[in-house]
N, C-alpha and C positions, 0 to 999 in steps of 0.2 A: 449552445445547449450542452450540458454535461451529462454523460452516461455514467451512472453509478452501477457497478457490478456487485451484486449480492452473492456471496459464497455460502451463506448460511442456509443449512437445511431446515432448521427449526425456526418457527415464528418468534419465539422468545429471543433467540440469538439475533435475529433481524432487528428487533427492537433495541438491543444493546449495542450493536456494531454498525448497522446501516442507518437507522433512523436518526442518530445524532449527526451524521454527515448530511442527511437531507435537511435537518433543522438548520445547520450552519449555512447551507446554500440558499435556503429560503426562496426557491422558485424555479429558475431556469435549468431544470434537470429532469431526467427520467431514470427509473431504476428497473433493472432486469436481473432475474436469477441467471446465473452463468450458463445453465443448460438450455435456456430459452433464447439466447442471443442469436441475432440474425445479422447478415451483412448490412442490411438497411440501418440497423442500430448504430453501426460504426460510421456509416455514411452521414447519418443525421446528427452527429455530435461533433463538438469542437475539442473536447477533452474527455478523459476517462479516469475515474477513480475506482480501484478495486479495493473493496472493504475487507476488514478482518472478520474473524469468527471466534467462537469460544474455544477453549482448549481441547474439548472433545469433539468438536464439529469440524472434522478435517477430511471428509469424504472427497472434497475437491482435489486432494492429492492423488486420487485414483484417476483423475481426468486431466492431468497436466498437459497432455497433447492437445486438448481443446483450447489451450492458451498460446499455441504456436503463432497465432496472429500477432502477438506482441513483438516478435522479431522484425516484422515489416511495418509496424504501426508508425505513422509519421506525425501523429498529433501528440500533444502533451498527455502523459500518463502518470498517475500516482498510485502506487501500491502501498497499502497500509497493512502491516503485520502479515496476514495470510497472503495478501496481494504482493507484498514485498518478497515473501518466500516463493511465490509463483514466478515472479520476475527472475529471481536468481536461478530457479530450476530450469526455466525456459532457455536461459543463456548458459546452461551447462554447469551451474553451481551445484554443490552437494548439500543436502539437508542433514543437519546435525541436531542432536538433542541438547537443550539448555532451557530449563524451566526458570522463568523470572516473572514474578508477580509483584506489583506495587510501584511506588514512586522511586525513581532513581535519578541521580544527577548524571548528565551526559555533557561532555565538552565538545562543542562544535568548533573545531579549530579553524574552519572556514565557513563563510556564510552559506547557508542552505535554506532556500526559500525564505530568506530574511531572518532565519534563526541563527544566532551566533553566540559563542561564549558558553559559560556553564549554565545549563538549564535543567529544570526538573521536568521529567517526562514520565508517562505512565506505561509500564510494561505489563503485558499479559500474553505470554507466549511460552510454548514448550519446545519450539524449534527455532533454528536460525539457519542462514545460508552463508556458505563461504563463497563470496562473489569472485568472478574472474577479473582479469585486467581490463575488460571493457567498461568497468565501473570505477568511478572515483568515490572514495569513502570520506564522509564528512564528520562522522563521530564514531569512534571505535574504542570501546573499552575491551571487555573480553571478546565481544563480537561486534560486527558492523551494525550500527543503528540507523544510519541514513546514508543513502547512496544515490548517485546520478550516473546514468550512462554517459560515456565520454562524447558520443556523437549524436545522440538522440535526446529528446526531452522526456526521458523516462526517469522518474524519481521513485524512491522507495524509503519507507520508514518501518523499522521493526516495532517501534513504539506506537502508541495510539494518540495522535495529535487531537483527535476529537474530544479527548478527555481533558487535557491540560494545555494544549498548544494550538487552539483553534485558529489563531492568526496564520499559522502555516498553511492550512487548507485554503484560507482566503487568498493568501499570497500565490498559491498554486493556480487558483481559478482566475487570477488577474494576470497571469503570464501573457 
């Protein structure tokens, strides 16, 4: 069972950033808004995906301490865009401004959830995180686009794989 964490305050944002993940998974998942999470939710899942949000829907940044569970989480975790930012912040990274919208080519110099080489990905973010040495970076132009914790199964992408790189999400759930 996969737990999908919704960071979106607005229903329309849920439809744009969470629903596409649900559509890719086609079944064995449940979705919870981050302020409604319980310990039982984490006990009842095998993996977690923290979804992205719209550019203006960033109230989750006021609640970073609610995500400290990530440090001790022992199951596979994927953070997408806002989820990526939360992972970095929980592990002591700094949030920086960098607006990018649209399709960009990123070079994955090493295999990341079976993505490799020069790929087109979709960016929709106005922040990025400078990750610390606990993380390996797999694609870095101006900023890190894909990371993995060196000791845990914690993955993150600043780009939105649900738009252009759906196979990456499937590769994550098949870990």
